[in-house]
Residue, then its C-alpha position, 0 to 999 in steps of 0.5 A: r098029927t104029922s107023919p114020921e116022914v114029914e117030921d123027918v123032912l122038917r128035922r133035916a131042914l132045920v139042921a140044914i139051916r145055918v145062920r152065919a151071923i146076925i149083924p146089928s143095924g145100929g138100932s134102927a130098921v135096915a133100909a139097904a144092905v150090899y156086898t162088895n163085888d168080891g164079897a169082902n165087905i158088907a155095907i148096911a144103911s139105916e136111919s142111924g147111918v151106914r156100917v161097913i162090916r168085914a164079911r170074913d169075920f163080921k167085924l165092924l170096920h166103920r160107923l159112917e155118920n149119915r143119918g136117914a140113909t136109904t140106900v148104899v152101894f160100893d164101887p166095883q173095886g170095893s174101895r168107895v162106898a156111897s150112901g143116899t139119904r131121905d133128904g137128898v144128901v149123898r156121901v161117898w167114903d173111902v172104905r179103907t179109912g172111913a174118911v168122907i171123900r165127898t158130900f153133895e146134894a142129889g136134890s131129892a130123897n134117894v131111892s137108889l144109887e149105883f156106880s157104873p161097871d167101870g166105876r167112873l159114873l155114879l147114878s142117883a135116883g129120887a123123886n121124879n128124876a135120875r141124875l148121872w154124876d162123874a164119880a171122880s169130880f162129882v159134877e152132874l153130867y145129866r139129869f133124866p126127868l121122869a113123869a112119876l116118882v122114881r122107884g129105881a135106876q140102874f146101869s146095863p151090864d156094859g154101862k152104856s145104858i141106864l134103866t129107870f122105872t117109876a111108880g107110873n108103871i113106866v120103864r125108860i132107858f137112856n144112853s149113859a154117854s149122851g143122856a138121850a132117851v133110847 
């Protein structure tokens, strides 16, 4: 038997919890979900593709065809969304129209994607490497080979460095301008 004080605390906690929305994933498990930097939109990656949702009222803006999506990211301005798949394909869309801007092969199952803080670069990571792409031309600039399966990669807040981490318990840092290990 619980005390009246405990029951009161539990009751207040339950009242305080307010779910704003339950957003359907499209019928399959969610692999990743992110907000735009300004909080205006949400992107959800799942086996069935990518959905872009307006955060204000949770209205579905776009169903983006990208079967097997494993990761998703918005650019810093929130004007483009990129997603990667387990078969190594990266797609970049225009958030306003839902049109595909570019599709390219990143070479391996994508575990992470990230735009640089200024939006000029796109970082992909999968298998045993990370790759840096020009976010306008989508030309590969650098490839960072890693000794074990990559678990993720991200830019430093100033965009000058790239941090990678692997299943082999190794964290490496690279210079984003030169591609050299730091």
